C-alpha positions as CSV (number, residue, x, y, z in Angstrom):
1,M,-65.3,-189.1,148.2
2,N,-69.1,-189.3,148.5
3,W,-70.6,-186.4,150.3
4,P,-74.0,-186.3,152.1
5,P,-76.8,-185.5,149.6
6,E,-78.1,-182.7,151.9
7,I,-74.8,-180.9,151.4
8,T,-74.1,-181.7,147.8
9,G,-77.7,-181.7,146.3
10,Q,-78.6,-179.6,143.2
11,S,-78.7,-176.0,144.0
12,D,-81.8,-173.8,143.5
13,D,-80.4,-170.4,142.4
14,R,-83.6,-168.8,143.7
15,R,-82.0,-169.1,147.2
16,D,-79.8,-166.3,146.2
17,A,-82.6,-164.2,144.7
18,R,-82.3,-161.5,147.2
19,S,-78.7,-160.7,146.1
20,I,-79.9,-160.2,142.4
21,P,-79.4,-158.0,140.6
22,W,-77.5,-155.5,142.9
23,K,-75.0,-158.0,144.4
24,A,-74.1,-159.5,141.0
25,A,-73.5,-156.0,139.5
26,L,-71.5,-154.7,142.6
27,D,-69.4,-158.0,142.7
28,G,-68.5,-157.9,139.0
29,A,-67.6,-154.2,138.8
30,L,-65.6,-154.1,142.1
31,A,-63.9,-157.5,141.5
32,A,-62.7,-156.5,138.0
33,A,-61.5,-153.1,139.3
34,M,-59.7,-154.7,142.3
35,L,-58.1,-157.4,140.1
36,L,-56.5,-154.8,137.8
37,L,-55.3,-152.6,140.7
38,T,-53.9,-155.5,142.8
39,A,-52.3,-157.6,139.9
40,P,-48.8,-156.2,140.4
41,L,-49.0,-157.0,144.2
42,M,-50.3,-160.4,143.4
43,L,-47.4,-161.1,140.9
44,A,-44.9,-159.8,143.4
45,A,-46.2,-162.0,146.2
46,M,-46.4,-165.1,143.9
47,M,-42.7,-164.5,142.8
48,L,-41.7,-164.2,146.5
49,V,-43.5,-167.5,147.3
50,R,-41.8,-169.3,144.4
51,L,-38.3,-167.9,145.4
52,T,-38.7,-169.0,149.1
53,S,-40.3,-172.4,149.1
54,R,-40.8,-175.4,146.9
55,G,-44.1,-175.7,145.0
56,P,-46.6,-173.7,143.0
57,A,-47.3,-170.1,143.8
58,I,-51.2,-170.6,143.5
59,Y,-52.8,-173.1,145.8
60,T,-56.2,-174.6,144.8
61,Q,-58.6,-176.4,147.0
62,Q,-62.2,-177.6,146.7
63,R,-64.8,-175.7,148.7
64,L,-68.6,-175.7,148.8
65,G,-70.5,-172.8,147.2
66,L,-74.1,-171.8,146.7
67,G,-76.5,-174.7,147.4
68,G,-73.6,-176.9,148.2
69,R,-72.0,-177.1,144.8
70,P,-68.3,-177.8,144.9
71,F,-65.9,-175.3,143.2
72,T,-62.1,-174.7,143.1
73,I,-61.0,-171.8,145.2
74,Y,-57.7,-169.9,144.4
75,K,-55.2,-168.6,146.9
76,I,-51.5,-167.6,147.0
77,R,-49.8,-170.5,148.8
78,T,-48.9,-169.7,152.4
79,M,-48.0,-173.2,153.6
80,Y,-45.2,-175.7,152.7
81,H,-46.1,-177.6,149.6
82,D,-48.1,-180.8,150.1
83,C,-48.0,-180.4,153.9
84,E,-51.3,-182.2,154.4
85,S,-49.9,-185.4,153.2
86,L,-48.4,-185.6,156.7
87,T,-51.1,-183.8,158.8
88,G,-54.3,-184.7,157.0
89,V,-57.1,-182.2,156.6
90,R,-57.3,-179.9,159.5
91,W,-57.7,-176.2,160.4
92,S,-54.7,-174.0,160.7
93,T,-54.0,-172.9,164.3
94,P,-52.0,-170.0,165.7
95,G,-48.2,-170.6,165.2
96,D,-49.0,-173.4,162.7
97,P,-45.6,-174.8,161.6
98,R,-47.0,-175.6,158.1
99,V,-47.2,-171.9,157.4
100,T,-44.1,-170.4,155.8
101,L,-42.4,-167.2,156.9
102,V,-43.6,-165.4,153.7
103,G,-47.0,-167.0,154.2
104,R,-47.3,-165.5,157.6
105,V,-46.9,-162.0,156.1
106,L,-49.4,-162.8,153.3
107,R,-52.0,-164.1,155.8
108,A,-51.6,-161.0,158.1
109,T,-52.2,-158.7,155.1
110,H,-54.7,-161.0,153.5
111,V,-52.9,-160.7,150.2
112,D,-53.1,-164.5,149.9
113,E,-56.9,-164.1,149.4
114,L,-56.7,-161.8,146.3
115,P,-56.7,-164.5,143.6
116,Q,-60.3,-165.2,144.8
117,L,-61.3,-162.2,142.9
118,V,-61.2,-164.5,139.9
119,N,-63.7,-166.8,141.7
120,V,-66.0,-163.8,142.1
121,L,-65.7,-162.9,138.3
122,R,-66.7,-166.6,137.6
123,S,-69.8,-166.2,139.8
124,E,-68.6,-168.9,142.3
125,M,-68.1,-166.4,145.1
126,S,-69.1,-163.0,146.2
127,L,-67.0,-160.2,147.6
128,V,-69.1,-160.5,150.9
129,G,-70.6,-163.6,152.3
130,P,-69.9,-166.6,154.6
131,R,-66.4,-168.0,154.0
132,P,-66.5,-171.2,152.0
133,E,-65.5,-174.4,153.7
134,R,-64.0,-177.6,152.6
135,P,-66.6,-180.4,151.9
136,E,-65.0,-182.9,154.3
137,I,-65.1,-180.4,157.1
138,V,-68.7,-179.3,156.3
139,A,-69.9,-182.8,156.4
140,G,-68.7,-183.2,160.1
141,I,-69.9,-179.8,161.3
142,A,-73.3,-180.0,159.7
143,R,-74.0,-183.2,161.7
144,R,-73.4,-181.4,165.0
145,L,-74.7,-177.9,163.9
146,P,-77.6,-178.6,161.4
147,A,-78.1,-174.8,160.9
148,Y,-74.6,-174.7,159.3
149,Q,-76.1,-175.7,156.1
150,E,-78.0,-172.4,156.0
151,R,-74.7,-170.8,155.0
152,L,-75.1,-172.5,151.6
153,R,-78.2,-170.3,150.7
154,V,-76.0,-167.5,149.5
155,R,-72.7,-167.4,147.5
156,P,-69.7,-167.5,149.8
157,G,-67.5,-164.5,150.2
158,I,-63.8,-163.4,150.2
159,T,-64.7,-161.5,153.4
160,G,-67.7,-161.5,155.8
161,L,-69.2,-160.3,159.0
162,A,-67.6,-163.2,160.9
163,Q,-64.2,-162.6,159.4
164,I,-63.9,-159.0,160.5
165,Q,-64.4,-159.6,164.1
166,L,-63.6,-163.3,165.0
167,P,-60.3,-165.3,164.6
168,P,-60.0,-168.3,162.3
169,D,-61.8,-171.5,163.2
170,V,-60.0,-173.8,165.6
171,D,-62.9,-175.8,167.1
172,L,-66.7,-176.3,167.0
173,E,-67.3,-173.4,169.5
174,S,-65.5,-171.0,167.2
175,V,-67.5,-172.3,164.3
176,H,-70.7,-171.7,166.2
177,R,-69.9,-168.1,167.0
178,K,-69.1,-167.5,163.3
179,L,-72.3,-169.2,162.3
180,T,-74.2,-166.6,164.4
181,C,-72.6,-163.9,162.3
182,D,-73.3,-165.7,159.0
183,L,-77.0,-166.2,159.8
184,Y,-77.3,-162.6,160.7
185,Y,-75.8,-161.6,157.4
186,I,-78.1,-163.9,155.4
187,E,-81.1,-162.6,157.2
188,H,-80.2,-158.9,156.8
189,L,-78.5,-159.1,153.3
190,G,-78.4,-155.9,151.5
191,P,-76.1,-153.4,149.7
192,W,-75.7,-151.2,152.9
193,L,-74.6,-154.2,154.9
194,D,-72.1,-155.4,152.2
195,L,-70.6,-151.9,152.0
196,R,-70.1,-151.7,155.8
197,I,-68.5,-155.1,155.9
198,M,-66.1,-154.1,153.1
199,I,-65.2,-150.9,155.0
200,G,-64.7,-153.0,158.2
201,T,-62.4,-155.3,156.3
202,A,-60.2,-152.4,155.3
203,L,-60.3,-151.1,158.9
204,K,-59.3,-154.6,160.2
205,I,-56.3,-154.7,157.8
206,A,-55.4,-151.2,159.1
207,G,-55.4,-152.5,162.6
208,L,-58.4,-151.0,164.2
209,P,-59.7,-153.4,167.0
210,P,-63.1,-155.3,166.5
211,G,-65.1,-153.3,169.2
212,P,-64.4,-149.8,167.8
213,R,-64.7,-151.1,164.3
214,Q,-68.2,-152.7,164.8
215,R,-69.5,-149.7,166.8
216,L,-68.3,-147.2,164.1
217,L,-70.1,-149.2,161.5
218,G,-73.2,-150.1,163.4
219,L,-72.6,-153.8,163.1
220,P,-73.5,-156.5,165.7
221,L,-70.5,-157.6,167.8
222,V,-69.9,-161.2,168.7
223,E,-67.0,-161.6,171.2
224,A,-64.2,-164.0,170.5
225,P,-63.9,-167.0,173.0
């Protein structure tokens, strides 16, 4: 597939200059520690996936990273194997029948995202940043929301400001709301903001609602549709 040159053009790593050196050092140290600590949990989840549905335990997909460079993202598989052969490329929606029973648990606890710590160690992702999207989806969105390409100025993240307060994308309006969060993050990027977002991620997993969570951490709140 040929992607638009404005999306896949050569990256200038100076776009990420504000995140160096503190962000690279923080990402590397925390990702290595988290990978060691969560390895038993990941192995248990992968075994459960293999025992309950056909297909590999690790799911790979191409996403766009810093400057629009494509990379392979790693996740524990939560959908039935090769399900997009029937549905084509599309976002997952609430109650998506493609998601397995085990996959629903992994998604609710975000355990399926843990293999992306490897992407962080490979400098393809950061712990915090805009979530990376698939090239074919980015191409369509960028034509309708030109500012969407601004997300490619920094490395994508495992979690982000948008992820701790808004539900997954289902349409252009939800993408627009998350873009507001992503642009705020890029403009205010710094270690204190990253730390608050990581704490916010933990509080979200613990079940604290978005409003109190954002007020506690002093983060801007964008209401869901």
